[in-house]
C-alpha positions in Angstrom: 78.3 104.2 128.7 79.4 103.4 125.2 82.7 104.4 123.7 84.1 104.3 120.1 87.8 103.8 119.6 89.4 104.8 116.4 92.8 102.9 115.5 95.1 102.5 112.5 94.9 99.2 110.5 97.5 98.8 107.9 96.2 97.8 104.5 98.7 94.9 104.2 99.3 92.2 106.8 96.3 93.0 109.1 93.5 90.3 109.7 90.5 92.0 110.7 89.2 88.7 112.3 92.4 88.3 114.4 92.3 92.1 115.4 88.7 91.6 116.5 89.5 88.4 118.4 92.4 90.2 120.3 90.1 93.1 121.3 87.4 90.7 122.5 89.8 88.6 124.4 91.6 91.6 126.1 88.3 93.1 127.1 87.1 89.7 128.4 90.2 89.3 130.6 89.9 92.7 132.0 86.2 91.9 132.9 87.4 88.9 134.8 89.9 91.2 136.8 87.0 93.5 137.7 87.3 96.2 135.0 83.9 97.2 133.5 84.7 97.0 129.8 83.0 94.9 127.1 83.9 94.8 123.4 80.9 94.9 121.2 82.0 95.1 117.6 84.4 96.4 115.2 84.1 98.0 111.8 87.1 98.3 109.4 87.6 100.8 106.6 90.4 99.3 104.5 90.7 102.1 102.0 91.3 104.5 104.7 93.3 102.1 107.0 91.0 102.8 109.9 89.3 100.6 112.3 86.6 101.5 114.9 85.8 99.4 118.0 82.7 99.9 120.0 82.8 99.3 123.6 80.5 99.4 126.6 82.6 100.6 129.6 82.8 102.5 132.7 85.4 104.9 131.7 87.5 105.8 128.6 90.5 104.6 130.4 89.1 101.2 130.7 88.7 101.2 126.8 92.3 102.4 126.5 93.5 99.6 128.7 91.5 97.0 126.7 93.1 98.3 123.6 96.6 98.3 125.1 96.2 94.7 126.2 95.0 93.8 122.7 98.1 95.6 121.1 95.9 98.3 119.6 96.9 101.9 119.8 93.7 104.0 119.8 94.2 107.4 118.2 90.9 108.5 119.7 88.3 107.3 122.2 85.0 109.1 122.2 81.7 108.6 124.1 79.2 107.1 121.6 75.4 107.2 121.5 74.0 104.1 119.8 70.7 104.4 118.1 67.6 102.9 119.5 67.8 100.0 117.2 71.5 99.3 118.1 70.6 99.5 121.9 67.8 96.8 121.4 70.2 94.5 119.5 73.0 94.9 122.1 70.5 94.3 125.0 69.1 91.1 123.3 72.6 90.0 122.6 73.5 90.1 126.4 76.3 92.5 125.9 
């Protein structure tokens, strides 16, 4: 299943690349521990101070745990349905 997590990103002092690295590292460490969760990508909307992270995971709790481990407080986590083109890209990338 895919999940989209929404989180606050302050307009000053937040490095989107660092946030993305933390999210990927946290999900990877949970995977090594046996939790089914993969960080796929992030999108940032600086003018609204919002970030979105896309995960493939077994449950929304797995996504919440990955966010917590990355130091991110997710405001919402919702099941997402990628488009056919996104699914093909994600499958080709091995994620």
